[in-house]
Every structure is written in C-alpha cells, then in structure tokens.
C-alpha positions in Angstrom: -9.3 2.4 -15.1 -7.0 4.9 -13.5 -3.5 3.6 -12.8 -0.3 5.6 -12.0 3.1 4.0 -11.5 5.0 6.4 -9.3 8.3 4.5 -9.3 9.3 0.9 -9.5 7.8 0.2 -6.0 4.8 2.4 -5.8 1.6 2.5 -7.8 -1.9 4.1 -7.5 -4.7 2.1 -8.8 -8.5 3.1 -8.9 -10.2 1.0 -6.3 -12.7 -1.5 -7.7 -14.7 -4.4 -6.3 -11.9 -6.9 -7.0 -9.9 -5.1 -4.3 -12.6 -5.4 -1.6 -11.3 -8.4 0.3 -7.6 -7.3 0.3 -8.7 -3.8 1.4 -10.9 -5.1 4.2 -8.0 -7.4 5.4 -5.7 -4.4 5.5 -8.2 -2.4 7.5 -9.0 -5.3 9.8 -5.4 -5.9 10.7 -4.7 -2.2 11.3 -7.9 -1.3 13.3 -6.0 -0.3 16.4 -3.6 1.8 14.3 -6.4 3.5 12.4 -9.0 3.9 15.1 -7.6 7.1 16.7 -7.8 9.0 13.4 -10.5 7.4 11.2 -14.3 7.7 11.9 -15.2 4.8 9.8 -12.9 2.2 11.4 -15.3 0.7 13.9 -18.2 0.7 11.4 -16.2 -1.3 8.8 -16.8 -4.8 10.2 -17.1 -6.9 6.9 -16.1 -7.0 3.3 -19.6 -5.7 2.4 -18.8 -2.3 4.0 -15.8 -2.1 1.8 -17.8 -3.1 -1.3 -20.3 -0.3 -0.5 -17.5 2.3 -0.1 -16.1 1.1 -3.5 -19.5 1.3 -5.2 -19.7 4.9 -4.0 -16.2 5.7 -5.0 -16.8 4.3 -8.5 -20.0 6.3 -8.7 -18.0 9.4 -7.7 -15.5 8.6 -10.5 -18.1 8.1 -13.1 -19.8 11.4 -12.2 -16.4 13.2 -12.6 -16.4 14.2 -8.9 -13.0 12.7 -8.0 -11.7 9.2 -7.2 -10.2 6.9 -4.6 -7.1 4.8 -5.2 -5.4 2.1 -3.5 -1.7 2.6 -2.7 0.3 -0.4 -3.8 3.8 -0.9 -2.4 5.9 -3.7 -4.0 2.8 -5.4 -5.1 1.0 -5.2 -1.7 -2.0 -2.9 -1.0 -0.7 -0.6 1.6 -3.5 2.0 2.0 -5.7 4.4 0.1 -5.7 8.0 -1.0 -8.5 9.9 -2.6 -10.7 12.9 -3.0 -13.8 13.9 -1.2 -16.1 15.1 -3.9 -14.7 17.9 -6.0 -16.3 21.2 -5.6 -16.2 22.3 -9.3 -17.9 25.6 -8.6 -15.2 26.6 -6.1 -12.4 24.7 -8.0 -11.4 22.9 -4.8 -11.1 19.4 -3.3 -10.3 17.8 0.0 -7.9 14.9 0.1 -8.0 12.0 2.5 -5.5 9.2 3.0 -4.5 6.3 5.3 -1.8 3.8 5.5 -1.3 0.5 7.1 1.1 0.7 10.0 3.6 -1.7 8.5 3.9 0.6 5.4 4.7 3.9 7.5 8.0 5.6 7.2 8.6 5.0 3.5 7.3 8.3 2.2 4.3 6.7 0.5 1.7 9.2 1.7 3.8 12.2 0.7 4.6 10.7 -2.7 1.1 9.7 -3.4 -0.4 13.1 -2.3 2.2 14.8 -4.4 1.0 12.9 -7.5 -2.7 13.6 -6.7 -1.9 17.3 -6.1 -0.1 17.5 -9.4 -3.1 15.9 -11.2 -5.5 18.2 -9.4 -3.7 21.3 -10.5 -2.4 20.3 -13.9 -5.2 18.1 -15.3 -8.2 19.0 -13.4 -7.3 22.7 -13.3 -8.5 23.1 -9.7 -7.3 26.0 -7.5 -7.3 24.7 -4.0 -6.6 21.4 -2.1 -7.5 20.9 1.5 -6.5 18.4 4.1 -8.2 18.2 7.5 -6.4 16.3 10.3 -7.1 15.6 14.0 -4.9 17.9 16.1 -3.0 15.0 17.7 -2.1 13.4 14.4 1.3 14.8 14.2 2.6 12.3 11.5 -0.2 13.4 9.1 0.5 17.0 9.8 4.1 16.5 8.9 2.9 15.4 5.5 1.2 18.7 4.9 4.3 20.6 5.9 6.5 18.5 3.4 4.0 19.4 0.7 3.9 23.1 1.4 0.3 23.4 2.7 -0.6 26.4 4.9 -2.2 25.8 8.2 -5.5 27.9 8.0 -6.9 27.2 11.4 -8.1 25.0 14.2 -11.8 23.8 14.4 -12.2 23.3 18.0 -14.1 20.2 19.1 -15.3 19.8 15.5 -15.4 16.0 15.1 -16.6 13.2 17.4 -13.9 10.5 17.2 -14.4 7.4 19.3 -16.7 9.1 21.7 -14.4 12.2 22.2 -14.8 15.6 20.5 -11.4 16.4 18.9 -10.0 19.5 17.3 -9.5 19.4 13.6 -6.6 21.2 11.9 -7.3 22.6 8.4 -4.5 22.9 5.8 -4.8 24.2 2.3 -2.5 24.5 -0.7 -3.3 26.9 -3.6 -2.3 26.3 -7.2 -0.1 29.4 -7.2 1.8 28.2 -4.1 2.2 24.8 -5.7 3.5 26.2 -9.0 6.0 28.4 -7.0 7.3 25.2 -5.2 7.8 23.1 -8.3 9.6 25.7 -10.4 
C-alpha cells in the first residue's frame, strides 16, 4: 500500500476500507464546512457511501489510473487528496482535495499537493496537473498560487452546487514550470 511520510506530523496513506468509518465521521462532522464546495457532501449519508468511494478508488489504483490518499495529521485523519483518473494519452491529471475545518491553517493541503505534484512529474512522468475550484473558494485558490499554478480561465455557470450554478476556475501547472520553480 502507498504511504508517504511528509514530516513528523503529516503522512499520506492510500485510502482503504479500514478507513471508511473514520473518513465518514470526518465528513459527517464537517458537512457545513464542505457543503459550499463539494458536490458529494449531501449524498454521503452513511459509511456505505464512503466504502463505495474507497472501492472505486482502489480499483483506480489497481488499474494504474491514479490514487486517493487520506491526509493524516498527528495520527488523526484530517482530509483527503487524490487524482481524478489519469489521462495517460495526454499525460495529464486533475487533483482534488478537501480538509476538515479543524485542520485548516496548518499548510496541509499545500504540503500534500506539493508531494503529489512531485510524484506526478518525477515518477509518473506526466506533463500537466489541473485543479478546478469554485470561484468563491478563495482559500483553495490560494493553494494554487502558492504552488505556482497558472489560472487558465473561468468556466461560467459550469457546475450545479447545492442548487446554484457556480463559476469554476481552472488552474494548471506544467512539468516545465514546476522544474523551473524547484531548481
């Protein structure tokens, strides 16, 4: 199983079924925090929904189409970060992430995304990483700026979120841009 210890406090671990109850509990106590940004929040009403997500994520991992990890902070599950399926023909992937409210402000999303980006470019040899974010989600947009992503455009009224069509911002980072930043 995939595990990456980022520092003494933070680790990424491939999500598996033994994490289902803990992950559901985190989602459940953070519903109001997640609802404005995550389409899946209201539909995740029981541990069986999390188990189903994990089953799909493990299948994605087994088929070499990416993976989803839990973010552990000081031994507690704090959130998740992962890849929507890799587009091998285009050498690109989209990252997605979320964090429980009580874990914000510690740099966890920036740190974990940085580790995934390094893996995507160095180990998977992909060329492009995308992140798509609701226009009003300023905290998440700040992460893309810290990581050197380029804003490529606004998709107007592109996603139905809690009954409202919202604009989606598209950010991308190319391998060559990342390599220039890390030198």
